N, C-alpha and C positions, 0 to 999 in steps of 0.2 A: 607634605602629601600624606594622605591617610595610608595607614598600613593595613587597612581592611582588604580581605581577599575572599573571592568566591571560587571554589573548586566545583565545577559542574561536570558530572559524569553521566553520559547517556549510554545506557545498556541497549544497544541497537536492537529493536524489535521485541524487547522483553515486556509484552503486554500483560495486563492484569484483568482480563475478562471482557466479553463482548460489550461493545458500547450500545447505548439505546437505539442507535440507527444502524446497527450491524446488518440488519436484513437488507438495507438498501445497497450494501456492498457485497452481499453474498456470504456474510461471515457469521451467521447465527451459529452459536455453539463454540466459537473460537474462544480460547482462554489459554494463552501461551504458558504462563506460569502454572496455572491450576491443572491443566491437562497433562503437562509434562510430569508434574509431581505424581499424578495418579498413574501415569504410564510406567514410571520407573519404581513405583512402590514407595514413594516418599523422597523428598529432597533433603539433603543435609546442608543446611545453611545457618549455622549457629550465630554467625556474626551479623548477618542481615536480620535474623530473628531478634537479636539483641537490640537492633535499631527499630524494630517494629514491623518488619515485612509481613509477618503472620497476622498482624492486625488489619492489614489492608484487604485481604481476601482469604477465603478458606484455602489452605495450602498444606497438603499432606506432608508430614515431616517437619513442618514449621508452624507449631502452634502459636496462637496469639499470646501476648504478654497480658497477664491479669493481675499479678501481684503488685501492690503499690511500690515495693522496693525495686522491682524490675522496671516498671514504667518510669521511675525516677531517674533511671540511667539511660533510658531509650532516647531515640531521636524523636522528631515529629514525623507523622506518617499519614498518608492519604492516597487518593488516586485522582487523576485528572481526565476530563472528557475533551476530546478534540472537537473544535468547531470548524476547522478548515475543510474545504472540499478536497477530499483525497485521503489516502492512507499511506503515503510514501514518505521517504526520508526528507525530501525538501519541505513538504507541507508540515511535517512534524517539527523539524528544527526551526523553521521560520516562525511557527506559532510559539514554540518555546521561547523564541527571541522577542516575542511581543508583537509580531506582525503576521497574524493568520491570513491564509489564502482563502478569500471568500468567494472567488470565482474559480471554477474548476480549470486546471491546466489540461491541455488536450491529451487524449489517449488514443491509441490506434489498434483496437482489437482485431481489425482485419488487415493490418499492415499499413505502411505509409503510402500516400497517393503516388501514382505512377509518375506524374510530372515532377514531383518533389524528388523522388528517388533518381529519376533520369538526370536531373540537374546536379544532384550529388555525385553521381557516377561520372558525369562530364567533368566536374571540377577536380575529382581525384584521379581521373584518367583510367579508371578500372570499372568493370562490371562488378556486381555484388551477388551474394548468395543470401537466401532466406527471405527476408522481409515478412516475417511472421511473428506471432506472439509465441514465446517459448521460454522454457527454463534454460538458463545459461549453461548449465552443465550438460543438459540433454542435447541442446542444439550443436554444441561442438562435437559431441559424439556422432550426431547424425550427419553433419556437414563438414566436419574437420578434415576427413580424407579428401573430399572434393576441393576444399580450400587449399590443402597442400599441393594438389595437382594443378590447380588453376591460378592460384595466387589471389583469388577474389576474396575480399573481406566479407565476413558474415554479419549481416545487419538483422537485428531483431528487436522486439520490444516486449513489454509485459503488461500487467494490469495497471502499472504506474505510468506516469508521464515521462517516458524515457526513450531515447534513441541509442541503442547499444551496438557497438562494433567489436566483434571478436576477431582476433587474428593471432596466428602462431608467431611467436617472437622471431623465429628463424625465417619466416616467409615475409612478414611485414615488420621490420625493425621498429622498436618503440617510438623513435622520433617520427617515423612516417605514420604510425598509427595515431599518435597524438595530433599530428597535423590534419589527418582525416577527420578526427573529432572536432578540431577547430573549424574546419570547413563546414561540417554539419551544424556546429553551433551558430555560425554566421547565417546559415540558411534557415534555421529553425527559430524564427521570430514571428511576431504578430500572431495570426491565427494558429500557426504551427509552433508556437513558443513552448516547447516541452520543458519540463523542469530541469532535466539533466540529459546531457550526452555523455555516455560512459564508455571509456576504453576498457575492453575486456581481453587482455592478452593471455595467451596460454602456451604451454609447451607440451612435449611428449609425442608419442606415436599413436596411431589409430588403436583404439581399445584401451589406451592408458593416458589420454589427454588430461591435463590438470591446469587450472587457472593459476596465475601467479599473483604476487603481491604488487605488481606494477599497474594495477588498475588506477585509472584517473577519471575524475568526474569534471565535466565542464557545465557549470550551472548557470541558470539565469541570474542576472544581478538581483540581489535580495532587495526587499522593500526598504525605503528610507525610514529612519527613526528606530531601527531595531536595537537590541541590547548591545551588540558589539559597537555600533556607532555611538550610542549613549555613553558607554563606558570610556571609549577612546576620547570623546569630546571633553571629558573632564580631566584629561591628562593621565589616565590610568592605562596600563598596558593590557592588551587583549592577546591571549596566548591560545593558539589552536593546536589540538593534538588529534592525530588521525585525520579523518576526512572532513572535519569541521572547515578546514581551509577550502576544500572544494565546494562544499555545500553553500558557503557564503561567497564563492567566486573571488576569494582573496581580498574581500572588501573589509576595511576596518580591522585588520589583523596585523599585529606588530611582530609576533614571533610564531613560527609554525614548526611543529614536530611531526613529520610523517611517521607512520607506523606500519609494520608488516602484519601484525596479528594482535590478538588481545594481550598476550604476554608482553609484547613489545610496547603496546599502549600503556599498560600498567606501569612498566618501567619508565616510560617517558613522562607519565604523570608525576612520578616522584622526582625525576630530573627537573621538570619544570617548576615544581614546588620549591626545590632547592635553589633555583636560579631567579625566580620572580617573586618578590616579597609582597606585592600588592596587585590589585586589579582582578581580571577575570581569566581563569584557566578553564577552558572548555574542551572536554575530551569526548570522543566517540569510540566505543569499543565495538568493532564491526563484526567480529566472528560469530556472535549469536545469530545474526541475520544472514550474513554471506555464506558462512561455512555450514550452518546447521539448520536454520529456519527454512531457507530456500531449498535445502536438500532433504527436508523431512527427516533429519537425523536426530531422533529424540534422545538417544543415549549421549550423543556428542553435545547436544544443547545442555542436557542436565550436567554433564561433566564441566562444561564451560561456566555454568552458573556456580558450581561448587568451587571451581578454581578462582573465580572472582571473589567469592566469599572468603576463601582461605587467604587471599591477598590483603584483605582489609586490615588485619593487624600490622601489616607493613605501612599502610597509609596513615593509620591513626597517630603514630608518634611524630609524623611529619606535619600534622595540623598544629597551627599556632592559635593562641587564645583569641585572636581577632578573625579567624577563618570561619566561613560558612560553607559547609559541604552539602551539596545537593546531588542526589542520585535519582535518575528518572529513566524514561525511555521515549521513543519517538513514534511508535506504532506497535502492532503485534506482528507475529509471524509464527503461528501455531504449527509446529511440525507434526502434530498428531492428526491433522486433518488431511484430506486428499489434496487440497490446494498447496502449491508451492509459493503462492503470492503472499504479500503482506495482508494482515487482517485488521479490521476496524475494531480497536479495543481501547478501553481505558489504559492509562499508563500509571505505574506507581510513582509516588513522590516521597522521598525521605530526606529530611533535613537534619543536620547535626552541627551544633556549635557549642562552645564551652559555656557561654553565658545565657543560653536559651532556656526557655521553660521546657522541660523534658516531658516525654510521654504524651504529647498533644496529638489528638486525633484531628487531622486537617479536613476530614470528611471527603466529599466528592467535589472537587474544584470544577467550576463551570467551563474552564478552558485551560489548555496547556500554558497560555500566556501568563497565568498566575505565577508560574515559576520565574519567568523573565522579569516580571514586575517586582518580585521579591528580591532577585539578585540586583536589579537596578537600584531599588530603594536602599538596600543594605550598603551599596558602594557610594551612595549619594549622587547617583546619576539622575538624569531627567526622567520624568514619567514616560512610559512607553505607550504606543497607540492602543494597546489592549492589555487586559490582565489586571488583577487586583492582588496586591502584595499580602502575604500572610505573615509578615513580620510582627504585626500587633498580636497575633494569636500565639506566637512563640516567644513573646516578651522581648523582642529585639527592635521594636520601633522607637 
């Protein structure tokens, strides 16, 4: 069995500038990395700079590498444009896996249809609150006290294809909340087949509610032929870290490591690398999006980027000569804009491997699926439905 291994790290929502079709999504001017850097007077990301992040886009505090000696030590770097319909987690990850979503998943800017919600309430035996588009942190402040008083779960959505259920853990225990989500998932099929049903548990008192790490996503089944299936079909293990397990509905995953936050996710990456010598290790670091992007917390987002950068010297010694490290994102979520939703942006792509051609500018890739195609080709898996491998460009074909 081959000892080749791909470590794929998704920095959730770390976009690299507005996509050409940003206007269609209301995201003109969004630039998650660039705007954060300007807002905080410059980012301190020396390790990502060393890999070539500053060569992908103008980034205050992270200048591009220009010296031949520096480029000879860098990774390969570029950015990718999304072709899927949407700008959410599901669309981004499925496209990264080589199976873009070319027909838009349903969204509900005016709330869910009355008959659909009535059937949901009938099946769970409770009335609901909300049924509006809202920020998750805002809606629990608005309706949390009434939820405590009535026991009614809070149903809401966003610009994404999601059905979200918020509940206080002492009012609706986690097993009951998860069962409600399972009911919703069974109902939300066909024309109402949203990408994800999301459990959003919280704790605390009015005025100081806070969401917990017990979130759980109930996703649509992913398309056939994706990267996970391709890797598993040749006998290599697929290891999921963080919400990768949920995004792919536990399909074609051999080992799963749940995480509480970015710090835990980074620890679990190292744990997985010590335990699994080959195959695909795919991690999602969610705090950038969940804790900072959706809350428009610029300072927190910048600090999280710098914490990830500071962790990279712990990752590098764990890389083996046959490893391919890929760092990317799944969409944007610019905390400097008035919106608290995801943004339609390019995403960065950085590749690092011992035997690769260093300092290669990968340019602008035509779809996120190029990353999945590259991972599949490196591991010797079957060609994916979409994407073009950049292994030849970095000398690993």
